[in-house]
C-alpha positions as CSV (number, residue, x, y, z in Angstrom):
1,M,48.4,228.4,248.5
2,T,50.5,230.5,246.3
3,T,49.6,230.8,242.5
4,R,52.8,229.1,241.7
5,E,51.9,226.1,243.9
6,M,48.2,226.0,242.4
7,V,49.6,226.0,238.8
8,G,51.9,223.1,239.7
9,R,49.3,221.0,241.0
10,M,47.0,221.4,237.7
11,S,47.1,219.2,234.5
12,S,48.5,220.6,231.4
13,D,45.0,221.4,230.2
14,Q,44.0,223.1,233.4
15,A,47.3,225.3,233.6
16,M,46.7,226.2,230.1
17,A,43.2,227.5,230.6
18,W,44.3,229.3,233.6
19,F,46.9,230.8,231.6
20,A,44.5,232.1,229.0
21,T,42.4,233.9,231.4
22,A,45.2,235.2,233.7
23,R,47.6,236.3,230.7
24,P,45.2,239.6,229.6
25,Y,44.3,240.3,233.0
26,W,47.7,240.8,234.4
27,H,48.9,242.5,231.4
28,E,46.1,245.3,231.5
29,R,46.7,245.7,235.2
30,V,50.5,245.9,235.1
31,A,50.2,248.5,231.9
32,A,47.5,250.4,234.1
33,L,49.8,250.5,237.0
34,R,52.9,251.7,235.0
35,S,50.8,254.7,233.7
36,S,49.4,255.8,236.9
37,L,52.0,255.1,239.3
38,L,55.4,254.7,237.6
39,A,55.3,257.4,234.8
40,G,56.8,260.8,235.0
41,E,58.6,260.3,238.4
42,K,61.6,262.7,238.9
43,K,65.0,261.0,239.6
44,K,66.0,261.4,243.0
45,S,69.6,262.0,243.9
46,D,71.7,259.6,246.0
47,R,71.6,261.4,249.1
48,T,67.8,261.9,249.0
49,R,67.3,258.1,248.0
50,E,69.4,257.2,251.2
51,Q,67.4,259.5,253.4
52,Y,64.2,258.2,251.8
53,V,65.1,254.4,252.8
54,E,66.0,255.4,256.3
55,D,62.4,257.2,256.5
56,A,60.6,254.4,254.7
57,K,62.0,251.6,257.2
58,R,60.6,253.7,260.3
59,V,57.3,253.9,258.7
60,A,57.2,249.8,257.9
61,A,58.3,249.2,261.6
62,A,55.0,251.0,262.6
63,D,52.9,248.8,260.3
64,Y,52.7,251.7,258.1
65,D,50.7,254.1,260.6
66,I,52.6,257.3,259.8
67,A,51.2,259.0,262.8
68,A,52.8,256.7,265.4
69,V,56.1,258.0,264.1
70,A,55.4,261.6,262.7
71,G,55.3,264.4,265.4
72,C,54.0,267.5,263.2
73,S,52.8,267.9,259.7
74,K,56.1,268.5,258.0
75,S,57.4,265.1,259.2
76,F,54.1,263.6,258.4
77,Y,54.2,264.2,254.9
78,K,58.0,263.7,254.4
79,L,57.3,260.2,256.1
80,R,54.7,259.5,253.7
81,A,56.5,260.7,250.6
82,A,59.4,258.5,251.4
83,A,57.1,255.5,252.2
84,E,55.4,255.9,248.8
85,W,58.4,256.2,247.0
86,K,59.7,253.1,248.4
87,A,56.5,251.2,247.7
88,R,56.8,252.4,243.7
89,E,60.3,251.3,244.0
90,D,59.4,247.8,245.2
91,L,56.7,247.8,242.6
92,R,59.2,248.7,239.6
93,E,61.5,246.0,240.9
94,L,58.8,243.3,240.8
95,M,57.4,244.1,237.3
96,N,61.3,244.1,236.1
97,T,62.0,240.7,237.8
98,A,59.0,239.4,236.2
99,D,59.8,240.8,232.8
100,N,63.4,239.4,233.0
101,S,62.2,236.2,234.1
102,R,60.0,235.8,231.0
103,K,63.0,237.0,228.5
104,K,65.4,234.3,230.0
105,N,62.6,231.3,229.5
106,P,60.9,232.3,226.2
107,G,57.7,230.6,225.6
108,V,54.5,229.7,227.9
109,A,56.7,228.5,230.6
110,G,58.4,232.0,231.1
111,E,55.2,233.9,230.7
112,M,53.4,231.6,233.3
113,E,56.5,232.4,235.6
114,Q,56.1,236.0,234.8
115,L,52.4,236.0,236.2
116,C,53.3,234.0,239.4
117,I,55.7,236.8,240.1
118,Y,53.0,239.0,239.5
119,A,50.5,237.2,241.9
120,D,52.9,235.8,244.4
121,G,56.2,238.3,244.4
122,F,59.3,236.8,244.6
123,E,62.5,235.9,246.9
124,K,65.8,237.9,246.7
125,N,68.7,237.4,249.0
126,G,66.6,235.6,251.4
127,V,64.0,238.4,251.5
128,K,60.4,237.7,250.5
129,K,59.3,240.5,248.3
130,E,55.6,241.2,248.1
131,S,53.0,240.7,245.3
132,I,51.5,243.3,243.1
133,E,48.3,243.6,244.9
134,K,50.1,243.7,248.3
135,I,52.3,246.9,247.2
136,V,49.6,248.5,245.8
137,M,47.3,247.8,248.8
138,R,50.0,249.4,250.9
139,L,50.4,252.4,248.7
140,E,46.2,252.9,249.1
141,K,46.8,252.9,253.0
142,L,49.7,255.3,252.9
143,S,47.8,257.9,250.6
144,A,44.6,257.7,252.7
145,Q,46.3,259.0,255.7
146,K,45.9,262.7,256.3
147,W,47.4,265.0,258.9
148,Q,43.9,266.8,259.3
149,D,42.7,263.4,260.4
150,V,45.6,262.8,262.8
151,K,45.5,266.2,264.4
152,A,41.6,265.9,265.0
153,G,42.3,262.8,267.1
154,A,45.2,263.6,269.1
155,R,45.2,264.5,272.5
156,P,45.9,268.4,272.8
157,K,49.1,268.9,274.5
158,A,50.2,272.2,276.3
159,T,53.9,271.7,275.5
160,S,56.7,273.9,274.2
161,R,59.4,273.0,271.3
162,N,61.8,275.6,272.8
163,Q,64.8,273.7,273.7
164,R,66.3,276.3,275.6
165,Q,63.3,276.6,278.0
166,K,63.4,272.7,278.5
167,L,67.1,272.8,279.8
168,G,65.8,274.1,283.1
169,R,63.3,271.3,283.4
170,L,65.3,268.3,282.5
171,P,66.9,265.9,285.2
172,K,70.6,266.5,286.1
173,D,71.7,263.3,284.5
174,W,69.9,263.6,281.2
175,I,73.1,263.7,279.0
176,P,74.4,260.4,280.4
177,R,71.0,258.8,280.3
178,I,70.3,259.6,276.7
179,F,73.9,258.6,275.6
180,E,73.5,255.4,277.1
181,R,70.0,254.9,275.6
182,M,71.7,256.0,272.2
183,S,74.2,253.1,272.8
184,K,72.0,250.4,273.5
185,G,70.7,249.8,269.8
186,K,67.0,249.1,270.9
187,G,64.8,250.3,268.0
188,G,67.9,251.1,265.6
189,E,69.5,253.9,267.6
190,G,72.7,252.1,268.3
191,K,74.2,253.0,265.1
192,Y,73.7,256.8,266.1
193,K,76.1,256.4,269.3
194,D,78.9,258.2,267.5
195,A,76.7,260.7,266.1
196,C,75.1,261.3,269.5
197,A,78.7,261.6,271.2
198,L,79.5,264.5,268.6
199,S,76.4,266.4,269.6
200,I,76.9,265.9,273.2
201,V,80.5,267.1,272.9
202,A,80.6,269.7,270.4
203,G,76.8,270.7,269.8
204,M,76.8,270.2,266.1
205,R,73.6,270.2,264.0
206,P,72.4,266.9,262.7
207,D,73.0,268.1,259.1
208,E,76.5,269.0,260.1
209,V,77.1,265.3,261.4
210,A,75.5,263.9,258.2
211,Q,78.3,265.4,256.1
212,G,81.0,264.1,258.1
213,V,82.8,265.3,261.2
214,T,86.8,265.0,261.2
215,F,88.5,265.1,264.8
216,K,91.9,263.7,266.0
217,V,93.4,263.2,269.4
218,M,95.8,266.1,270.6
219,P,99.2,265.6,272.6
220,G,97.4,266.8,275.7
221,G,94.6,264.6,275.5
222,G,92.1,266.9,274.1
223,L,90.0,266.5,270.8
224,A,90.3,268.7,267.7
225,F,87.4,269.1,265.5
226,L,86.8,270.3,261.9
227,V,83.1,270.6,261.2
228,H,81.6,271.5,257.6
229,G,78.8,274.0,258.4
230,A,75.1,273.7,257.5
231,K,72.4,276.5,257.1
232,L,74.5,278.7,255.1
233,T,73.3,281.9,253.3
234,T,75.3,284.1,250.8
235,A,74.2,287.8,250.8
236,S,72.0,288.7,248.1
237,K,73.2,292.1,246.8
238,S,69.8,292.4,244.5
239,K,67.7,291.7,247.6
240,A,69.8,294.1,249.8
241,K,68.9,296.9,247.4
242,G,65.5,296.3,247.4
243,K,63.0,298.6,248.8
244,N,61.7,296.4,251.6
245,A,65.0,294.5,252.3
246,Q,66.2,293.5,255.6
247,A,69.8,293.9,257.0
248,S,70.4,290.3,257.1
249,D,69.9,290.1,253.2
250,A,73.3,292.2,252.9
251,A,75.1,289.6,255.0
252,D,76.4,286.2,254.6
253,R,75.0,283.9,257.2
254,G,76.7,280.6,258.8
255,Q,80.2,279.2,259.0
256,P,81.4,277.0,255.8
257,D,83.9,275.5,258.0
258,R,85.1,275.8,261.5
259,A,87.7,274.1,264.0
260,F,88.0,274.3,267.7
261,V,89.9,272.2,270.3
262,I,88.2,270.7,273.4
263,S,90.5,269.9,276.0
264,A,88.0,268.8,278.9
265,V,84.1,268.8,279.2
266,P,81.8,268.9,282.0
267,A,81.3,265.7,284.1
268,D,78.1,264.6,282.4
269,K,79.6,264.5,279.2
270,Q,82.7,262.5,280.0
271,A,81.4,259.2,278.7
272,A,80.8,260.9,275.2
273,F,84.0,262.6,275.3
274,D,85.9,259.4,276.2
275,H,84.0,257.4,273.5
276,L,85.1,259.9,270.7
277,K,88.9,259.6,272.0
278,A,88.7,255.9,271.9
279,V,87.2,255.9,268.5
280,A,90.2,258.4,267.3
281,A,92.7,256.2,268.9
282,A,91.3,252.9,267.4
283,A,91.7,254.7,264.0
284,G,95.3,255.7,264.5
285,G,94.6,258.9,266.3
286,S,92.2,260.6,263.6
287,A,88.6,259.7,262.5
288,K,85.9,260.8,260.6
289,L,82.2,260.1,261.7
290,G,78.8,260.7,260.3
291,A,79.2,260.7,256.4
292,K,77.2,257.5,256.3
293,L,74.1,258.7,258.2
294,T,71.2,260.9,257.2
295,A,70.2,264.0,259.2
296,S,66.6,263.0,259.3
297,G,67.3,259.4,260.3
298,Y,69.5,260.8,263.2
299,S,67.2,263.2,264.5
300,S,64.4,260.6,264.4
301,A,66.3,258.0,266.1
302,F,67.3,260.5,269.0
303,S,63.5,261.8,269.5
304,A,62.5,258.0,269.7
305,A,65.2,257.2,272.4
306,S,64.3,260.6,274.3
307,R,60.7,259.7,274.2
308,R,61.5,256.2,275.9
309,E,64.0,257.5,278.2
310,F,61.9,260.5,279.5
311,A,58.2,258.8,279.1
312,H,57.0,261.0,281.9
313,M,57.7,264.3,279.9
314,D,54.9,265.5,277.5
315,S,57.8,267.0,275.4
316,P,61.1,265.4,275.6
317,P,64.4,267.1,274.5
318,S,65.3,266.8,271.0
319,V,68.9,266.6,269.7
320,Y,69.0,270.3,269.5
321,A,68.7,270.5,273.4
322,L,72.3,269.2,273.1
323,R,73.5,272.4,270.9
324,H,71.6,274.6,273.5
325,R,73.7,273.1,276.1
326,F,77.0,273.3,274.3
327,S,76.4,277.1,274.0
328,A,75.5,277.5,277.8
329,D,78.6,275.7,278.7
330,M,80.8,278.0,276.6
331,K,79.2,281.1,278.4
332,A,79.8,279.5,281.6
333,A,83.1,278.8,280.8
334,G,83.7,282.6,279.9
335,V,84.3,282.2,276.2
336,D,83.9,285.4,274.6
337,P,81.1,286.1,272.0
338,Q,83.1,285.9,269.0
339,G,84.5,282.5,270.1
340,I,80.9,281.5,270.9
341,A,79.7,282.5,267.5
342,K,82.4,280.8,265.6
343,A,82.1,277.3,267.6
344,M,78.6,277.5,267.0
345,G,78.9,277.9,263.4
346,H,77.3,281.5,263.4
347,A,78.4,284.3,261.5
348,A,76.9,287.1,263.9
349,E,77.3,287.3,267.6
350,S,73.4,288.1,267.9
351,S,72.5,284.6,267.1
352,Q,73.8,283.0,270.2
353,G,71.1,285.2,272.2
354,H,68.8,282.3,271.0
355,Y,70.7,279.6,272.7
356,G,71.3,278.4,276.3
357,T,72.2,280.7,279.0
358,K,75.2,281.1,281.1
359,A,73.1,279.8,284.1
360,Q,72.1,276.5,282.1
361,G,75.6,275.8,281.7
362,K,77.9,273.4,283.6
363,G,81.7,274.2,284.5
364,G,84.4,272.1,283.1
365,L,84.4,272.9,279.4
366,Q,87.9,273.9,278.0
367,I,87.6,275.0,274.7
368,G,90.3,277.0,272.4
369,Q,91.9,277.5,269.2
370,I,88.6,278.4,267.7
371,A,88.8,279.5,264.2
372,A,86.0,279.9,261.3
373,T,86.0,280.6,257.8
374,R,84.1,283.8,257.9
375,A,84.3,286.9,260.1
376,V,81.8,287.4,262.9
377,R,79.6,290.4,262.9
378,S,79.7,291.9,266.1
379,A,76.4,292.6,268.2
380,P,74.9,296.1,268.1
381,P,76.1,298.4,271.0
382,S,73.6,298.3,273.8
383,P,71.4,301.8,274.2
384,P,72.8,304.0,276.7
385,P,70.8,303.8,280.1
386,P,68.2,306.7,280.6
387,S,69.4,309.5,282.7
388,L,68.9,309.4,286.3
389,G,69.2,313.2,286.8
390,R,66.2,315.3,287.7
391,P,63.8,315.8,284.7
392,R,63.7,319.0,283.1
393,K,60.6,321.3,283.6
394,R,58.8,322.0,280.5
395,A,58.1,325.6,279.9
396,P,54.3,326.3,280.2
397,T,52.5,327.0,276.8
398,R,50.6,329.7,276.4
399,S,47.1,329.6,274.7
400,P,47.0,332.3,271.9
401,R,45.0,335.1,273.3
402,I,41.5,335.7,271.3
403,K,40.9,339.1,270.4
């Protein structure tokens, strides 16, 4: 029985006696919670709030067991921060709703309704909102979870997070399978189908997809992409002059914008390529995808889908495996290093050495008209091979004569 139902069954004298006891308790309780949980919190940007909402939904779906959805300490504490923020926002909304209810109905009746909202919660747009005590219990459950405890009880895994190494161990049909899985909608991945298609076809980072990718259908049936880059760094002149400065401090890194045209893709990427063409055609020939998503939400959904699809693997592929495969396909297609760097969003040729190899790529990729904002730094020349001639004989050294 809710507090509201209980009060409704009381006589007027009983209700007033309950009110006289409950009113000071709840006022003191709310004041303490405002001071300890809601005071001094910094305002979050719209982008951060959107990302926190997505992460909090994932934690809520796991019954607030963060370890069930976190794969490392960084994601664990990031998800916990998001879930705690959402709990505090729910608490603030509940208190404000209770206060507004009292203001709209001055007098004892309004104050009693305020106390009932504190104790029972309220309903908004058909969704039941939790009471104060349930929200506080949620916060306590979240704050009690520590990554050290999760790590101590976890089964040790001899796995690798290197996506390039995983390419050689993945099934031949892994890309069609993950695209189909992301298209089904189970577990919330369905809304990331377009984002997955962009990563499959053009190897884009999740952050780049979240910024919005524009593409259009070309007369020959290909797709022209415009990508706003991520992982950008501007050269620091002050650091470059420092005593222990690295060479990278004196150079810009990343490409603010890049563009290219893909006319054909390997057979295992054809379904994703056709999907993007259909999306662009339905939008009048040009479309923009990804701007309403968050990078963390997309990455997490992809990882969840990958774990379900490749349950036999201790360490299934992440979304970055598609980026490695895009690099490998360009190398297999014979694209020059400058073109590969621009298409990948790099400002130096040397960066592509960390990505998929020519042997890991598949034939069929046709990419051209590659352009980028910044000039690409060429890789340093390889040192000359050692001489194959006969080694010179060193002149024997004479020991000094002792007189």
